[in-house]
Backbone as JSON Lines, residues from 0, in Angstrom:
{"i":0,"aa":"X","n":[30.05,-100.83,4.45],"ca":[30.52,-100.92,5.82],"c":[31.07,-99.56,6.24]}
{"i":1,"aa":"X","n":[30.63,-99.11,7.38],"ca":[31.02,-97.79,7.87],"c":[32.36,-97.85,8.6]}
{"i":2,"aa":"X","n":[33.13,-96.78,8.46],"ca":[34.43,-96.68,9.13],"c":[34.2,-96.6,10.64]}
{"i":3,"aa":"X","n":[34.88,-97.45,11.45],"ca":[34.65,-97.42,12.91],"c":[35.16,-96.15,13.58]}
{"i":4,"aa":"X","n":[36.11,-95.46,12.95],"ca":[36.63,-94.21,13.51],"c":[35.93,-93.05,12.8]}
{"i":5,"aa":"X","n":[35.26,-92.2,13.55],"ca":[34.59,-91.06,12.89],"c":[35.59,-90.15,12.2]}
{"i":6,"aa":"X","n":[35.13,-89.52,11.13],"ca":[36.02,-88.66,10.34],"c":[36.53,-87.49,11.16]}
{"i":7,"aa":"X","n":[35.68,-86.94,12.03],"ca":[36.1,-85.79,12.82],"c":[37.17,-86.18,13.84]}
{"i":8,"aa":"X","n":[37.2,-87.44,14.29],"ca":[38.19,-87.87,15.27],"c":[39.59,-87.85,14.67]}
{"i":9,"aa":"X","n":[39.69,-88.22,13.42],"ca":[40.99,-88.18,12.73],"c":[41.46,-86.73,12.6]}
{"i":10,"aa":"X","n":[40.52,-85.83,12.3],"ca":[40.86,-84.41,12.18],"c":[41.29,-83.83,13.53]}
{"i":11,"aa":"X","n":[40.67,-84.3,14.61],"ca":[41.07,-83.83,15.94],"c":[42.5,-84.29,16.25]}
{"i":12,"aa":"X","n":[42.83,-85.52,15.89],"ca":[44.2,-86.01,16.1],"c":[45.2,-85.18,15.31]}
{"i":13,"aa":"X","n":[44.87,-84.87,14.06],"ca":[45.76,-84.04,13.24],"c":[45.87,-82.62,13.8]}
{"i":14,"aa":"X","n":[44.78,-82.11,14.36],"ca":[44.8,-80.77,14.97],"c":[45.72,-80.77,16.19]}
{"i":15,"aa":"X","n":[45.67,-81.84,16.98],"ca":[46.56,-81.93,18.15],"c":[48.03,-81.99,17.73]}
{"i":16,"aa":"X","n":[48.31,-82.69,16.64],"ca":[49.68,-82.73,16.13],"c":[50.11,-81.35,15.66]}
{"i":17,"aa":"X","n":[49.21,-80.62,15.01],"ca":[49.53,-79.25,14.57],"c":[49.79,-78.35,15.76]}
{"i":18,"aa":"X","n":[49.03,-78.51,16.84],"ca":[49.26,-77.72,18.06],"c":[50.63,-78.04,18.64]}
{"i":19,"aa":"X","n":[51.02,-79.32,18.61],"ca":[52.34,-79.7,19.09],"c":[53.44,-78.97,18.31]}
{"i":20,"aa":"X","n":[53.28,-78.92,16.98],"ca":[54.3,-78.27,16.17],"c":[54.29,-76.75,16.34]}
{"i":21,"aa":"X","n":[53.13,-76.17,16.63],"ca":[53.11,-74.74,16.95],"c":[53.89,-74.48,18.22]}
{"i":22,"aa":"X","n":[53.68,-75.31,19.23],"ca":[54.42,-75.15,20.49],"c":[55.91,-75.41,20.29]}
{"i":23,"aa":"X","n":[56.25,-76.37,19.44],"ca":[57.65,-76.63,19.13],"c":[58.28,-75.43,18.43]}
{"i":24,"aa":"X","n":[57.55,-74.81,17.51],"ca":[58.05,-73.62,16.82],"c":[58.25,-72.45,17.76]}
{"i":25,"aa":"X","n":[57.32,-72.29,18.71],"ca":[57.47,-71.22,19.7],"c":[58.69,-71.47,20.58]}
{"i":26,"aa":"X","n":[58.9,-72.72,20.97],"ca":[60.07,-73.06,21.77],"c":[61.35,-72.81,20.97]}
{"i":27,"aa":"X","n":[61.34,-73.16,19.7],"ca":[62.5,-72.92,18.85],"c":[62.76,-71.43,18.68]}
{"i":28,"aa":"X","n":[61.69,-70.64,18.59],"ca":[61.83,-69.19,18.5],"c":[62.46,-68.63,19.77]}
{"i":29,"aa":"X","n":[62.04,-69.13,20.91],"ca":[62.63,-68.7,22.18],"c":[64.12,-69.08,22.23]}
{"i":30,"aa":"X","n":[64.44,-70.27,21.77],"ca":[65.84,-70.71,21.78],"c":[66.68,-69.92,20.8]}
{"i":31,"aa":"X","n":[66.08,-69.4,19.73],"ca":[66.83,-68.61,18.76],"c":[67.38,-67.34,19.39]}
{"i":32,"aa":"X","n":[66.63,-66.78,20.33],"ca":[67.1,-65.55,20.98],"c":[68.23,-65.82,21.97]}
{"i":33,"aa":"X","n":[68.5,-67.08,22.28],"ca":[69.61,-67.43,23.17],"c":[70.92,-67.61,22.4]}
{"i":34,"aa":"X","n":[70.86,-67.65,21.07],"ca":[72.04,-67.88,20.24],"c":[72.8,-66.57,20.09]}
{"i":35,"aa":"X","n":[74.11,-66.63,20.25],"ca":[74.93,-65.44,20.14],"c":[75.4,-65.11,18.74]}
{"i":36,"aa":"X","n":[75.51,-66.11,17.89],"ca":[76.01,-65.9,16.54],"c":[74.89,-65.38,15.63]}
{"i":37,"aa":"X","n":[75.11,-64.27,14.93],"ca":[74.03,-63.66,14.14],"c":[73.47,-64.54,13.02]}
{"i":38,"aa":"X","n":[74.33,-65.23,12.3],"ca":[73.86,-66.06,11.19],"c":[72.97,-67.19,11.7]}
{"i":39,"aa":"X","n":[73.4,-67.86,12.75],"ca":[72.61,-68.94,13.33],"c":[71.29,-68.42,13.89]}
{"i":40,"aa":"X","n":[71.34,-67.21,14.48],"ca":[70.1,-66.62,14.99],"c":[69.1,-66.4,13.86]}
{"i":41,"aa":"X","n":[69.56,-65.81,12.76],"ca":[68.65,-65.5,11.65],"c":[68.08,-66.78,11.06]}
{"i":42,"aa":"X","n":[68.9,-67.78,10.86],"ca":[68.42,-69.04,10.28],"c":[67.43,-69.73,11.2]}
{"i":43,"aa":"X","n":[67.72,-69.76,12.5],"ca":[66.81,-70.4,13.45],"c":[65.53,-69.59,13.6]}
{"i":44,"aa":"X","n":[65.63,-68.27,13.58],"ca":[64.47,-67.4,13.69],"c":[63.5,-67.64,12.53]}
{"i":45,"aa":"X","n":[64.01,-67.63,11.3],"ca":[63.13,-67.83,10.15],"c":[62.6,-69.26,10.09]}
{"i":46,"aa":"X","n":[63.4,-70.24,10.49],"ca":[62.92,-71.62,10.51],"c":[61.78,-71.79,11.5]}
{"i":47,"aa":"X","n":[61.91,-71.2,12.68],"ca":[60.85,-71.32,13.69],"c":[59.58,-70.61,13.23]}
{"i":48,"aa":"X","n":[59.73,-69.45,12.59],"ca":[58.55,-68.75,12.08],"c":[57.86,-69.54,10.97]}
{"i":49,"aa":"X","n":[58.62,-70.22,10.14],"ca":[58.04,-71.05,9.09],"c":[57.28,-72.23,9.69]}
{"i":50,"aa":"X","n":[57.84,-72.85,10.71],"ca":[57.17,-73.96,11.38],"c":[55.86,-73.49,12.0]}
{"i":51,"aa":"X","n":[55.89,-72.34,12.65],"ca":[54.69,-71.8,13.28],"c":[53.64,-71.47,12.22]}
{"i":52,"aa":"X","n":[54.04,-70.83,11.14],"ca":[53.11,-70.43,10.09],"c":[52.44,-71.63,9.43]}
{"i":53,"aa":"X","n":[53.22,-72.62,9.06],"ca":[52.65,-73.81,8.41],"c":[51.74,-74.56,9.37]}
{"i":54,"aa":"X","n":[52.15,-74.71,10.62],"ca":[51.34,-75.43,11.6],"c":[50.03,-74.7,11.89]}
{"i":55,"aa":"X","n":[50.08,-73.38,11.97],"ca":[48.86,-72.62,12.22],"c":[47.9,-72.71,11.04]}
{"i":56,"aa":"X","n":[48.43,-72.71,9.83],"ca":[47.58,-72.85,8.64],"c":[46.93,-74.23,8.6]}
{"i":57,"aa":"X","n":[47.7,-75.26,8.89],"ca":[47.14,-76.61,8.94],"c":[46.1,-76.74,10.04]}
{"i":58,"aa":"X","n":[46.37,-76.14,11.2],"ca":[45.41,-76.19,12.3],"c":[44.1,-75.53,11.9]}
{"i":59,"aa":"X","n":[44.18,-74.39,11.24],"ca":[42.97,-73.72,10.78],"c":[42.19,-74.61,9.82]}
{"i":60,"aa":"X","n":[42.89,-75.25,8.9],"ca":[42.23,-76.16,7.96],"c":[41.57,-77.34,8.65]}
{"i":61,"aa":"X","n":[42.24,-77.91,9.65],"ca":[41.66,-79.04,10.38],"c":[40.43,-78.62,11.17]}
{"i":62,"aa":"X","n":[40.47,-77.45,11.77],"ca":[39.32,-76.95,12.54],"c":[38.14,-76.71,11.61]}
{"i":63,"aa":"X","n":[38.4,-76.15,10.44],"ca":[37.32,-75.92,9.48],"c":[36.71,-77.25,9.04]}
{"i":64,"aa":"X","n":[37.55,-78.27,8.79],"ca":[37.04,-79.58,8.4],"c":[36.23,-80.22,9.52]}
{"i":65,"aa":"X","n":[36.67,-80.05,10.76],"ca":[35.92,-80.6,11.9],"c":[34.54,-79.97,11.97]}
{"i":66,"aa":"X","n":[34.49,-78.65,11.84],"ca":[33.21,-77.94,11.94],"c":[32.28,-78.35,10.8]}
{"i":67,"aa":"X","n":[32.79,-78.4,9.58],"ca":[31.92,-78.76,8.45],"c":[31.46,-80.21,8.54]}
{"i":68,"aa":"X","n":[32.32,-81.11,9.0],"ca":[31.93,-82.5,9.15],"c":[30.86,-82.66,10.22]}
{"i":69,"aa":"X","n":[31.02,-81.98,11.34],"ca":[30.01,-82.06,12.39],"c":[28.68,-81.44,11.95]}
{"i":70,"aa":"X","n":[28.72,-80.37,11.17],"ca":[27.48,-79.78,10.65],"c":[26.77,-80.73,9.7]}
{"i":71,"aa":"X","n":[27.55,-81.41,8.84],"ca":[26.94,-82.35,7.9],"c":[26.31,-83.53,8.63]}
{"i":72,"aa":"X","n":[26.97,-84.06,9.63],"ca":[26.41,-85.19,10.36],"c":[25.18,-84.76,11.16]}
{"i":73,"aa":"X","n":[25.18,-83.53,11.65],"ca":[24.02,-83.03,12.37],"c":[22.83,-82.85,11.43]}
{"i":74,"aa":"X","n":[23.07,-82.41,10.19],"ca":[21.99,-82.25,9.21],"c":[21.44,-83.61,8.78]}
{"i":75,"aa":"X","n":[22.3,-84.63,8.69],"ca":[21.84,-85.97,8.3],"c":[20.95,-86.57,9.38]}
{"i":76,"aa":"X","n":[21.22,-86.27,10.63],"ca":[20.42,-86.8,11.73],"c":[19.04,-86.17,11.77]}
{"i":77,"aa":"X","n":[18.91,-84.94,11.33],"ca":[17.62,-84.25,11.4],"c":[16.7,-84.63,10.29]}
């Protein structure tokens, strides 16, 4: 029995979640520059950069999986 949800659709959903976290990290980075206390600025700055880095890496992985899955399904059809 075949899965009713295509594999690439799940990857698209995960990619959208990764985009949300990238935007959240950028917003957190912007808010870090509004903080006056140096220690809090440094901690928030590095936390936002970590969120952005991890989310961008996951997004790249999801996009690669989407492309490879679509190529495989296209080859099976031919």
